[in-house]
C-alpha positions as CSV (number, residue, x, y, z in Angstrom):
1,M,33.3,19.6,59.2
2,K,35.2,16.6,60.5
3,I,38.7,16.2,61.9
4,N,40.4,13.2,60.4
5,E,43.1,10.8,61.8
6,R,45.9,11.6,59.3
7,G,47.7,13.8,61.9
8,L,47.9,11.0,64.5
9,S,51.1,9.2,65.4
10,S,51.2,5.4,65.2
11,S,50.9,5.2,69.0
12,Q,47.9,7.5,69.0
13,R,46.2,5.5,66.3
14,E,46.8,2.3,68.3
15,S,45.3,4.0,71.4
16,L,42.4,5.1,69.3
17,M,41.7,1.5,68.3
18,Q,42.1,0.1,71.8
19,L,39.7,2.6,73.3
20,R,37.1,1.9,70.6
21,K,37.4,-1.8,71.3
22,A,37.0,-1.1,75.1
23,R,33.9,1.0,74.4
24,E,32.4,-1.7,72.2
25,T,33.1,-4.3,74.9
26,L,31.0,-2.3,77.3
27,F,28.1,-1.9,74.8
28,Q,28.1,-5.7,74.3
29,G,27.7,-6.3,78.0
30,G,31.4,-7.1,78.7
31,D,33.7,-5.6,81.3
32,P,36.4,-3.2,79.9
33,S,38.1,-2.9,83.3
34,G,41.9,-2.5,82.8
35,M,41.3,-1.3,79.2
36,V,40.4,2.2,80.3
37,R,41.1,4.7,83.1
38,P,38.9,4.2,86.2
39,E,37.2,7.6,86.1
40,I,36.4,7.1,82.4
41,L,35.0,3.6,83.1
42,R,32.8,5.1,85.9
43,S,31.4,7.6,83.5
44,W,30.8,5.1,80.8
45,Q,28.9,2.9,83.2
46,R,26.8,5.9,84.4
47,S,26.1,6.8,80.7
48,F,25.2,3.1,79.9
49,R,22.8,2.9,82.8
50,A,21.1,6.1,81.8
51,G,20.4,4.6,78.3
52,V,22.6,7.1,76.4
53,S,23.0,6.2,72.7
54,P,26.7,6.1,71.6
55,S,25.7,6.9,68.0
56,A,22.8,9.3,68.2
57,P,23.3,12.9,67.1
58,L,24.3,15.1,69.9
59,E,21.4,17.2,71.2
60,L,21.5,19.5,74.2
61,F,18.5,21.0,76.0
62,R,18.2,24.7,76.4
63,G,18.1,26.1,79.9
64,P,16.9,29.5,81.2
65,S,18.4,32.6,79.8
66,V,22.0,33.3,80.8
67,D,22.8,36.4,82.9
68,L,25.7,38.0,81.0
69,D,26.6,40.0,84.2
70,S,26.7,37.0,86.6
71,S,29.5,36.9,89.1
72,L,30.8,33.7,87.5
73,L,31.1,35.3,84.1
74,L,32.6,38.5,85.5
75,A,35.2,36.4,87.3
76,G,35.8,34.0,84.5
77,R,36.2,36.3,81.5
78,P,39.6,37.8,82.4
79,V,41.0,34.4,83.4
80,I,39.9,32.8,80.2
81,S,41.1,35.7,78.1
82,E,44.5,35.3,79.6
83,F,44.4,31.6,79.1
84,L,43.6,32.0,75.4
85,D,46.4,34.6,75.0
86,D,48.9,32.2,76.5
87,S,47.7,29.3,74.3
88,I,49.8,30.5,71.4
89,D,50.7,27.0,70.1
90,A,47.3,25.3,70.2
91,Q,43.9,25.9,68.6
92,V,41.5,25.4,71.6
93,F,38.0,26.1,72.6
94,V,36.9,26.9,76.2
95,H,33.5,26.4,77.9
96,L,32.3,27.9,81.2
97,L,29.5,26.1,83.1
98,N,27.5,27.3,86.0
99,R,26.6,25.0,89.0
100,N,23.5,23.7,87.1
101,G,25.7,22.4,84.2
102,Q,24.5,25.2,81.9
103,I,27.0,26.7,79.4
104,V,27.3,30.4,80.2
105,G,30.3,31.2,78.1
106,R,32.0,29.8,75.0
107,W,35.3,30.9,73.4
108,A,37.1,29.4,70.3
109,K,40.5,30.2,68.8
110,S,39.6,28.6,65.5
111,D,36.7,29.1,63.1
112,M,36.8,25.3,62.6
113,F,35.8,24.7,66.2
114,D,33.2,27.5,66.1
115,E,31.6,25.8,63.1
116,L,32.0,22.3,64.6
117,L,30.4,23.3,68.0
118,G,27.8,25.7,66.7
119,G,24.3,24.4,67.3
120,I,25.6,21.8,69.7
121,C,27.3,23.5,72.6
122,E,25.5,26.8,72.4
123,I,25.4,29.3,75.3
124,G,22.4,28.4,77.4
125,S,22.6,24.6,76.7
126,I,22.5,22.1,79.6
127,V,25.3,19.5,79.6
128,E,24.6,16.3,81.5
129,E,26.0,12.8,81.3
130,E,22.5,11.3,81.2
131,F,22.0,13.0,77.8
132,V,25.4,13.3,76.2
133,G,27.4,10.6,78.0
134,T,31.1,10.9,78.9
135,S,32.5,14.3,77.9
136,V,34.8,16.8,79.5
137,L,31.9,19.2,80.3
138,A,29.5,16.6,81.8
139,T,32.0,14.3,83.5
140,V,33.8,17.0,85.4
141,M,30.5,18.0,87.0
142,E,29.9,14.4,88.0
143,E,33.4,13.7,89.3
144,K,33.9,17.1,90.9
145,R,37.6,16.9,90.1
146,T,39.9,17.6,87.2
147,V,39.1,15.2,84.3
148,R,40.8,14.5,81.0
149,V,39.0,12.9,78.1
150,W,40.9,11.8,75.0
151,G,39.3,10.8,71.8
152,P,37.2,7.6,72.1
153,E,37.1,8.0,75.9
154,H,34.0,10.1,74.9
155,Y,30.9,7.9,75.1
156,N,29.4,9.4,71.9
157,E,31.2,8.4,68.7
158,A,30.7,11.9,67.3
159,L,33.3,13.2,69.7
160,D,36.0,10.7,68.9
161,M,38.3,13.2,67.3
162,L,38.2,15.7,70.2
163,S,40.0,15.8,73.5
164,G,40.2,18.1,76.5
165,A,40.4,18.6,80.2
166,G,38.0,20.2,82.7
167,A,38.1,21.3,86.3
168,P,35.5,22.2,88.8
169,I,35.3,25.9,90.0
170,I,35.2,25.7,93.8
171,H,34.6,28.7,96.0
172,P,37.7,28.8,98.4
173,G,35.7,30.2,101.2
174,T,32.6,27.9,101.1
175,G,33.9,24.7,99.4
176,V,30.9,24.8,97.1
177,V,31.2,23.8,93.4
178,L,30.1,26.9,91.5
179,G,30.6,25.5,88.0
180,A,33.4,24.2,85.8
181,I,35.8,25.3,83.0
182,S,36.8,23.0,80.2
183,V,39.5,23.4,77.5
184,G,39.0,21.3,74.3
185,C,41.1,20.7,71.3
186,D,41.4,18.2,68.5
187,I,42.8,14.7,69.2
188,T,46.3,15.5,67.9
189,V,47.0,18.2,70.5
190,P,48.9,16.6,73.5
191,L,47.1,16.9,76.9
192,G,50.3,16.6,79.0
193,L,50.1,20.3,80.1
194,V,46.4,20.9,79.7
195,S,45.3,19.4,83.1
196,P,47.5,21.6,85.4
197,L,46.7,24.7,83.3
198,V,42.9,24.2,83.4
199,T,43.1,23.3,87.1
200,Q,44.9,26.6,87.7
201,A,42.4,28.5,85.6
202,A,39.6,27.1,87.7
203,R,41.4,28.1,90.9
204,D,41.9,31.6,89.6
205,I,38.2,31.9,88.9
206,G,37.3,30.6,92.3
207,T,39.7,33.1,93.9
208,A,38.2,36.0,91.9
209,L,34.7,34.9,93.1
210,M,35.9,34.8,96.7
211,M,37.4,38.3,96.4
212,G,34.2,39.7,94.9
213,H,34.0,42.7,92.6
214,S,33.7,45.5,95.1
215,R,34.6,46.6,98.6
216,A,31.1,45.8,99.7
217,D,31.4,42.2,98.4
218,R,34.6,41.7,100.2
219,E,33.2,43.1,103.5
220,L,30.2,40.8,103.1
221,F,32.4,37.8,102.6
222,D,34.6,38.8,105.6
223,S,31.5,39.0,107.8
224,Y,30.5,35.6,106.5
225,L,33.8,34.0,107.5
226,Q,33.7,35.6,110.9
227,V,30.3,34.1,111.7
228,E,31.2,30.8,110.1
229,R,34.1,30.4,112.6
230,R,31.7,30.6,115.6
231,G,30.2,27.5,117.1
232,R,28.8,24.6,115.2
233,R,28.2,25.0,111.5
234,R,24.7,25.9,110.3
235,P,23.2,26.4,106.8
236,M,24.0,30.0,105.9
237,I,23.7,32.3,102.9
238,A,25.6,35.6,102.4
239,I,23.7,37.9,100.0
240,N,23.6,41.3,98.5
241,S,22.2,42.7,95.2
242,R,25.1,41.2,93.2
243,V,26.4,38.1,95.2
244,R,24.8,35.1,96.7
245,L,27.1,32.7,98.6
246,S,26.0,29.5,100.3
247,N,28.0,27.1,102.5
248,V,27.6,23.4,101.7
249,E,24.9,22.9,104.3
250,A,22.8,25.7,102.8
251,S,23.4,24.4,99.2
252,D,21.8,21.2,100.2
253,R,18.6,23.0,101.3
254,D,16.0,24.5,98.9
255,T,14.9,27.9,100.1
256,H,12.4,28.2,97.2
257,L,13.5,31.9,97.0
258,S,15.1,33.6,94.0
259,H,18.2,35.8,94.6
260,A,16.0,38.9,94.2
261,D,13.3,37.7,96.6
262,L,15.8,36.7,99.3
263,W,17.7,40.0,99.0
264,G,14.4,41.8,99.3
265,I,13.6,39.9,102.5
266,V,17.0,40.9,103.9
267,Q,16.5,44.6,103.0
268,K,13.0,44.7,104.6
269,A,14.3,43.0,107.8
270,S,17.3,45.3,108.1
271,I,15.6,48.7,107.9
272,D,14.3,50.3,111.0
273,G,12.9,53.9,110.8
274,G,14.3,54.3,107.3
275,L,17.9,53.5,108.4
276,P,19.8,50.2,108.4
277,S,19.8,48.5,111.8
278,P,22.4,45.9,113.0
279,D,19.7,44.1,115.0
280,I,19.4,40.3,114.2
281,R,15.8,39.5,113.2
282,E,14.0,36.2,113.0
283,I,11.4,36.1,110.3
284,Q,9.2,33.6,108.5
285,T,8.8,33.5,104.7
286,P,5.5,33.1,102.9
287,Q,6.5,29.5,102.2
288,G,6.8,28.9,106.0
289,M,10.6,28.8,106.3
290,R,12.1,30.3,109.4
291,L,15.2,32.5,108.7
292,T,17.5,34.4,111.0
293,V,18.7,37.6,109.2
294,R,22.0,39.3,110.4
295,P,22.5,42.7,108.5
296,V,26.0,43.6,107.3
297,I,26.4,47.4,107.6
298,S,29.4,49.5,106.6
299,G,29.1,53.0,108.0
300,K,25.5,53.8,107.4
301,E,25.1,51.7,104.4
302,L,23.5,48.2,104.2
303,I,25.9,46.2,102.1
304,G,24.5,42.8,102.5
305,G,23.1,40.2,105.0
306,L,23.8,36.8,106.4
307,V,20.8,34.5,106.4
308,Q,20.8,31.4,108.6
309,L,18.3,28.7,107.7
310,A,16.3,27.2,110.6
311,G,16.7,23.5,111.5
312,E,19.6,21.2,112.3
313,G,22.9,21.4,110.5
314,D,23.9,18.9,107.8
315,A,24.7,15.4,108.9
316,R,28.3,16.0,107.9
317,E,28.7,18.3,110.9
318,Q,31.2,16.7,113.2
319,R,32.7,17.1,116.7
320,A,33.2,20.7,117.7
321,A,36.7,22.0,118.6
322,P,37.4,23.1,122.1
323,N,36.6,26.7,123.0
324,P,34.5,27.3,119.8
325,A,33.5,30.8,120.8
326,D,37.0,32.0,121.0
327,L,38.3,31.7,117.4
328,T,40.7,34.7,117.3
329,A,43.5,33.9,114.9
330,T,46.3,34.2,117.5
331,G,49.6,34.6,115.7
332,L,47.9,34.9,112.3
333,G,47.4,38.7,112.2
334,D,44.1,40.6,112.2
335,M,41.8,38.6,109.8
336,S,39.3,41.4,109.6
337,T,41.9,43.6,107.9
338,E,43.2,41.0,105.4
339,R,41.2,41.5,102.2
340,S,43.3,39.1,100.2
341,W,43.8,35.5,99.1
342,L,46.3,35.1,101.9
343,G,43.7,36.2,104.5
344,G,41.1,33.9,102.7
345,V,43.4,30.8,103.0
346,R,44.0,31.5,106.7
347,S,40.3,32.1,107.5
348,E,39.5,28.9,105.6
349,A,42.1,26.9,107.6
350,E,40.5,27.9,110.9
351,R,36.9,27.3,109.6
352,I,37.7,23.8,108.2
353,L,39.8,22.7,111.2
354,A,37.2,23.8,113.7
355,K,34.6,21.6,112.0
356,A,36.1,18.8,109.9
357,P,37.3,15.6,111.6
358,S,40.1,15.3,109.1
359,C,41.8,17.6,106.6
360,L,44.4,17.3,103.9
361,V,46.6,20.5,103.5
362,Y,48.4,20.4,100.2
363,G,50.5,22.5,97.9
364,A,54.0,22.9,96.4
365,Q,57.2,22.5,98.4
366,Q,57.8,24.9,101.3
367,V,54.6,27.0,100.9
368,G,53.9,26.7,104.6
369,K,51.4,23.8,104.7
370,Y,52.4,22.7,108.1
371,T,52.7,26.3,109.4
372,V,49.2,27.2,108.2
373,A,47.6,24.1,109.8
374,R,49.6,24.4,113.1
375,R,48.8,28.0,113.7
376,A,45.1,27.5,113.0
377,L,45.0,24.5,115.4
378,D,46.9,26.4,118.1
379,A,44.5,29.3,117.7
380,L,41.6,26.9,118.2
381,G,43.1,25.5,121.4
382,F,44.0,22.0,120.3
383,T,46.9,20.0,121.8
384,V,48.9,19.1,118.7
385,V,51.1,16.1,118.1
386,T,53.2,15.8,114.9
387,C,54.7,12.8,113.2
388,E,56.1,11.9,109.8
389,A,54.2,9.6,107.4
390,T,57.1,7.2,107.4
391,E,56.7,6.8,111.2
392,L,53.2,5.4,110.7
393,L,54.9,2.4,108.9
394,D,57.0,1.8,112.0
395,G,54.1,1.6,114.4
396,F,53.9,5.2,115.6
397,L,51.8,5.5,118.8
398,I,49.8,8.6,119.7
399,P,50.9,9.8,123.2
400,S,48.1,9.1,125.7
401,H,47.7,12.8,126.6
402,A,47.0,13.6,123.0
403,V,44.3,11.1,122.4
404,G,41.1,13.0,121.6
405,D,42.9,16.1,120.3
406,C,44.9,16.5,117.1
407,L,47.6,14.7,115.1
408,I,49.4,16.2,112.1
409,V,50.9,13.6,109.7
410,R,53.6,15.3,107.5
411,H,54.9,14.5,104.1
412,L,52.3,11.9,102.9
413,E,53.8,12.3,99.4
414,E,56.8,10.2,100.6
415,I,54.7,7.0,100.7
416,S,53.6,6.1,97.1
417,E,50.9,3.6,96.2
418,E,53.7,1.3,94.9
419,H,55.4,1.2,98.4
420,D,55.3,-2.3,99.9
421,N,53.8,-1.0,103.1
422,F,51.3,1.4,101.5
423,P,48.3,-0.6,102.9
424,I,49.8,-0.2,106.4
425,L,49.7,3.6,105.9
426,K,46.0,3.6,104.9
427,R,45.0,1.4,107.9
428,A,47.0,3.6,110.3
429,L,45.3,6.8,109.0
430,N,41.8,5.2,109.3
431,D,42.6,4.0,112.8
432,I,44.0,7.4,114.0
433,A,41.0,9.2,112.5
434,R,38.8,7.3,115.0
435,R,40.9,8.2,118.0
436,V,41.6,11.9,117.6
437,T,39.3,14.9,117.3
438,V,41.1,16.2,114.2
439,L,43.6,14.4,111.8
440,V,45.6,16.6,109.5
441,G,47.8,15.4,106.7
442,T,50.2,17.4,104.6
443,Y,51.1,16.5,101.0
444,R,53.6,18.1,98.7
445,L,52.0,18.4,95.2
446,A,54.5,18.6,92.4
447,P,53.6,21.2,89.7
448,A,53.3,18.6,87.0
449,E,50.8,16.5,88.9
450,G,48.0,19.0,88.7
451,E,45.8,17.0,91.1
452,L,45.9,14.8,94.1
453,P,46.3,11.0,93.9
454,Q,42.9,9.2,93.8
455,W,43.5,7.3,97.0
456,L,44.2,10.4,99.0
457,E,41.1,12.5,98.3
458,P,38.5,10.2,100.0
459,T,40.9,9.6,102.9
460,F,40.3,13.1,104.3
461,D,36.9,14.8,104.9
462,A,38.2,18.3,103.8
463,H,41.0,19.6,101.6
464,L,42.9,22.9,101.8
465,R,45.3,24.0,99.1
466,V,48.0,26.5,100.1
467,P,49.1,28.6,97.0
468,S,52.8,28.9,96.0
469,V,54.5,32.2,96.2
470,S,54.6,32.5,92.4
471,E,50.8,32.4,92.3
472,I,50.5,35.2,94.9
473,A,53.3,37.7,93.9
474,Q,50.9,40.5,94.9
475,E,50.9,39.1,98.5
476,I,54.7,39.1,98.9
477,P,54.6,42.5,100.8
478,A,52.1,40.9,103.3
479,L,54.4,37.8,103.6
480,V,57.4,40.0,104.3
481,A,55.5,42.0,106.9
482,E,54.4,38.7,108.6
483,I,58.0,37.3,108.6
484,Y,59.2,40.4,110.4
485,G,56.1,40.6,112.7
486,I,55.2,44.1,111.6
487,G,52.2,45.8,110.0
488,I,52.0,46.2,106.2
489,E,52.2,49.9,106.6
490,E,55.7,49.6,108.2
491,I,57.2,47.5,105.5
492,G,59.2,50.5,104.1
493,T,61.4,50.3,107.3
494,I,62.5,46.8,106.3
495,I,62.7,46.8,102.5
496,D,62.5,49.4,99.8
497,D,60.3,49.4,96.7
498,G,63.0,48.4,94.3
499,A,64.0,45.3,96.2
500,L,60.4,44.4,96.8
501,H,59.6,44.6,93.1
502,A,62.7,42.5,92.2
503,I,61.5,39.7,94.5
504,Q,57.9,39.9,93.1
505,E,59.2,39.6,89.5
506,R,61.3,36.5,90.0
507,S,60.5,32.9,90.5
508,L,61.0,31.5,94.1
509,P,60.7,27.7,93.7
510,G,61.6,27.4,97.4
511,N,58.5,29.4,98.2
512,V,58.2,30.8,101.7
513,E,61.4,29.2,103.1
514,Q,63.4,30.6,100.2
515,L,61.9,34.0,100.8
516,K,62.9,33.8,104.5
517,R,66.5,32.9,103.6
518,V,66.7,35.7,101.0
519,L,65.5,38.2,103.6
520,L,67.7,36.9,106.4
521,R,70.8,37.2,104.2
522,A,69.9,40.6,102.9
523,S,69.0,42.0,106.4
524,T,72.4,40.9,107.6
525,I,74.2,42.8,104.8
526,A,71.9,45.9,105.1
527,G,72.3,46.2,108.8
528,D,70.1,49.0,110.1
529,R,69.1,50.2,106.6
530,P,66.1,49.0,104.6
531,I,67.0,46.1,102.2
532,S,67.7,47.5,98.7
533,R,68.2,45.6,95.5
534,A,72.0,45.7,96.1
535,E,71.6,43.3,99.1
536,L,69.6,40.7,97.2
537,P,71.2,37.5,95.7
538,L,72.5,38.0,92.2
539,Q,69.7,36.1,90.4
540,L,67.2,38.4,92.0
541,R,68.9,41.8,91.6
542,I,69.8,41.4,87.9
543,Q,67.4,43.3,85.7
544,S,65.5,40.8,83.6
545,T,65.4,41.3,79.9
546,A,62.7,38.7,79.5
547,R,59.0,39.6,79.6
548,R,57.1,38.9,82.8
549,L,55.2,35.6,82.7
550,S,51.5,35.5,83.4
551,P,50.2,33.4,86.3
552,L,49.2,30.6,83.9
553,E,52.5,30.7,82.2
554,R,54.3,30.4,85.6
555,V,52.2,27.3,86.2
556,E,53.3,25.8,82.9
557,R,56.9,26.8,83.6
558,D,56.8,25.1,87.0
559,A,55.2,22.0,85.6
560,I,57.8,21.6,82.8
561,S,60.7,22.4,85.3
562,A,59.4,19.7,87.6
563,V,59.3,17.1,84.8
564,L,62.8,18.1,83.7
565,L,64.1,17.7,87.2
566,A,62.4,14.3,87.6
567,N,64.1,13.2,84.3
568,G,67.5,14.4,85.3
569,G,67.5,17.3,82.8
570,N,66.8,14.9,79.9
571,K,64.7,17.0,77.5
572,V,63.8,14.1,75.2
573,A,62.4,12.1,78.2
574,A,60.6,15.1,79.6
575,A,59.0,15.9,76.2
576,K,57.8,12.3,76.0
577,Q,56.3,12.3,79.5
578,L,54.5,15.6,78.7
579,E,53.2,14.1,75.4
580,L,54.8,17.0,73.5
581,S,56.8,16.8,70.2
582,R,60.4,17.8,70.6
583,S,59.9,20.9,68.5
584,T,56.9,22.1,70.6
585,F,58.8,21.3,73.8
586,Y,61.9,23.3,72.8
587,R,59.6,26.2,71.7
588,R,57.9,26.2,75.1
589,L,61.3,26.2,76.8
590,T,62.3,29.2,74.9
591,H,59.0,31.0,75.4
592,L,59.0,30.4,79.1
593,G,62.6,31.3,79.7
594,I,63.7,27.8,80.8
595,A,67.4,27.2,80.2
C-alpha cells in the first residue's frame, strides 16, 4: 500500500521536489549544503559513506528476542498509551527502541500503517543508519537529540511519503541514553507540534525509569545517588533482579557479564552466614575483572547492590569540587527521604555540579533554574559569582577572588544567534570556562521550542532540565512545604486539601514564582488559618467544568499558547508557524481549552 501525493499542498509539493533534488545532488557527488537542514545533511553523509543504497528494498536485521517485561517497556507502555489517546486528530505509529537500536515495541493507530510497516519494522528488528540510512529511528540514536525527518529527508526513497519525529530516552539520574521513541505519520500530517510532544514523552519514560517500579528499586537508586555524590566519579552499576543502571563511565566499559550473572555475583558477595551483610567486598570475576560490591539492604532484605568497576575513571572526569566528602544538600531538604522527581532533579544537580566543568540548566520561565543551581553549588562549598548574559557583551570581568571557583551566567536566551555581538558571547563563555572550576549557564526554553539551540548544547559539558510546575502537579505539596520551610507532614497547617487540589488542577504559567505569589497573597488573607479555596485568586478557586488535561496535552497547550503569544494573539499566523491548517488549529484550541 502506498501513500500518494494528492493530499499535499502546493508548498509541500515544492518542498518535496527540492529535497529530492538535494538528495540527488549528494548521490551525484555534489554538495547539497544549504538545501537541507544540517542534521539531515550529516545523516545523509553518514549513510552515503556507509554505502547505503537509496533505492534498495528496506531490510532490517533481527536481533535477540525481546524481553516483554523489560524496565524500558514497563515504563514506556503507559506513556505511549496516553500519547495515542491524546493523538485524536492524527493517524500515527509509534516505535520504542532500546539502547542497542532494537525495536522493542510498535503501536499503530491505523491498519494502513500496520500493513505498510509489517515485515519491515517488526519487533526485534535492529535499526541502524548504516543499513537503512536517514530515518527517525536510526538518526535519533546517532544524533542523541530530538530529530525530525520529513518526506524525502529520508535517505531511502521508499520512505518519501512518511514523516516523523524521534527523541532519545535519557535516564535523568545517570545521563545514559537508554533508547528512543519515535512518532511517525504520513507526509500530509504537520510536524509543528510533534517534536515537543515526542520530546516530552521521552522525558516521561526517562522519569518512569528513574523512579523504578517498586520501593526496592527507588531505594536502590537513592543509594546509587548518595554514593555518586562522594569523591571523584568512578564507573558504577546499580543492580537488582529487575533493574540494571550504569553511569556513563560504566556504560563505556564492557563487563562481559549478563544482568543475571552480575546480580548473582552481588548476591553471593552480600550473604554472610545466610543473612545479608552490609560489608563492602572486593572480588574478582572469572574473566579477571576486579569489582567492589556494596550491598544495599532494607531492613533484613537484600534489595540490590552497587558495583564499582576497578581502574581509572573515564577521561571525561574533571576537576573535583572543594570538600567532596561533605555533599549534604544544605537548604535542599533531606534527599534520602525525597522519593520523587523533585528529589531526583536536586540530587542530579549536586552530582553534575560536583563533577562537570560546565553545566547548562534549562527549563521554562520561573521554574527555579538559578535557585536549583545556586543551592547545589552552595552545598558543595563553592564561591559563586553571578552575571547576566548581556554583561558578557560589555566586557564583564570575573572578580579576582572568584577565579578558580564558580560563575553563573543567567538568561542566555536573551542573546540570539542573530545578535550582532553573538560571537563575543561564545568567546567569552569559552574564555571563562578555562578560568573557573565550574561554569553554569541558565536558559529559558519556550514550550514551542522543544529543544535547545544547536550552538548551545556543545558549549556546556552537561545539561540539566528543570521541569515546569504543570509537569509535576503531584509535587506541588512538596513545593509548598519547601516554600514554607516545613515538613510535608505539616502541610495541613498551611493549606487545606481543597485549596491544594485547586492549585494542582490549574495551569501556573508563572511556575514556582507564581506559586509563591499565590501563597503569599492567600496567607495574608487567611491569617492564622490554613489557606482554603476561598483565599485563592478567582481563576484558581472557580470550579472548572473542563476535563483535566493529561501531561502531554498540557505540553501541547503550553506550546500553542507560547506561539500565540509570540504572534500577538494572531491565530492565523500561529497556525502557519505550527504548520497546522486553520480548522485543525481551531479544533485544538477548543480541545485544549485555550480561549
